[in-house]
C-alpha positions in Angstrom: 23.9 120.1 13.1 26.7 120.0 10.5 29.7 122.1 11.4 32.2 123.3 8.8 35.8 123.9 10.0 38.3 125.8 7.9 42.1 125.5 8.1 45.2 126.4 6.1 45.2 130.1 6.5 48.3 132.0 7.5 51.0 134.4 6.2 52.1 134.2 2.6 54.3 136.4 0.5 53.1 138.1 -2.7 53.3 135.6 -5.5 53.0 132.7 -3.1 50.5 130.0 -2.6 48.2 128.6 0.1 45.6 125.8 0.2 42.6 126.2 2.4 40.6 123.2 3.6 37.1 123.0 5.0 35.9 119.8 6.6 32.3 119.0 7.3 31.7 117.3 10.7 29.5 114.7 9.1 28.3 113.4 5.8 25.4 115.4 4.4 22.7 113.5 2.6 22.7 114.3 -1.1 25.7 116.6 -0.6 26.2 116.7 -4.4 23.0 118.7 -4.6 24.5 121.4 -2.4 26.3 124.5 -3.6 29.7 124.7 -2.0 31.5 128.0 -1.8 34.4 130.0 -0.4 33.7 133.6 0.7 36.1 136.2 2.0 35.7 139.3 4.2 37.9 142.3 5.2 37.0 144.6 8.1 34.2 147.0 7.3 33.2 145.3 4.0 30.6 142.7 3.2 31.4 139.1 2.8 31.8 138.3 -0.9 31.9 135.1 -2.9 35.3 134.0 -4.2 34.5 130.6 -5.7 31.5 128.4 -6.0 30.9 124.8 -7.0 27.4 124.8 -8.4 25.1 121.8 -8.5 26.2 119.7 -11.4 29.9 120.5 -10.6 30.5 123.7 -12.5 32.9 126.1 -10.8 32.4 129.8 -10.8 35.0 132.4 -9.7 35.0 136.0 -8.9 36.9 138.1 -11.5 39.5 139.1 -9.0 40.7 135.5 -8.5 40.1 133.9 -11.9 43.1 132.0 -13.1 44.7 132.1 -9.7 42.3 130.2 -7.4 40.9 126.7 -7.8 38.0 125.3 -5.8 37.6 121.6 -5.5 35.8 119.1 -3.3 36.5 115.6 -2.0 33.1 114.1 -1.3 34.6 111.0 0.3 36.5 113.1 2.8 33.7 115.7 3.2 36.3 118.3 2.5 36.2 121.5 0.4 39.5 123.0 -0.8 40.6 126.4 -2.2 44.0 126.4 -3.8 45.3 129.9 -4.1 48.2 130.8 -6.4 50.0 134.0 -7.2 48.6 135.7 -4.1 48.6 139.5 -3.8 48.0 141.8 -0.9 44.4 142.3 -1.9 43.8 138.6 -1.1 44.3 139.4 2.6 41.0 138.5 4.3 39.2 136.1 6.5 38.1 133.2 4.3 34.9 131.3 5.0 33.5 128.1 3.5 29.8 127.5 3.1 27.2 125.1 2.0 23.8 125.9 0.6 21.0 123.4 0.2 18.9 123.1 -3.0 16.5 125.9 -3.3 18.1 127.9 -0.5 18.7 131.6 -1.0 21.6 131.9 1.4 24.0 129.3 2.7 22.7 127.0 5.4 26.1 126.3 6.9 29.1 128.5 7.5 32.6 127.9 9.0 34.2 130.2 11.5 36.8 131.4 9.0 40.5 131.2 8.5 42.7 134.3 8.2 44.9 134.8 5.2 47.5 137.5 5.2 49.6 138.3 2.1 52.5 140.5 3.0 56.2 140.8 2.2 
C-alpha cells in the first residue's frame, strides 16, 4: 500500500512563503497517469482542492491561490511539491496531498496532512 507523507508546514508571516513536500513511499506504476493534488481543510469545513496536476501535465488552481501557489512533481524522487508565495491568513489550514488513479472519482491515496499557520 502506497503511503503519502507531507512535510514543510509551519508558521509563516503574511506575505511569506512556504514549500510543502509530499513523498510517496514507493514508485507507482504509470504514475504519470495519476492525478496529483493538494487539498486543504480548516475546522468545520470540507476539504477543498487547492492545486491539481492533471493527466498530461496541466496544472489547475483554485481561484483563491492562482498566481501565488505553484504545484510541481519530481517523478524521479516520487515527490509532489506545493510552493506557496504571498501567504495570507486565509491560507491557514491543514494541507493534504493526494493521488487519484485513472478513472477514479476520488483520490485513492491521501497523506496525513501538514499544518500551515499564517499569522503575524
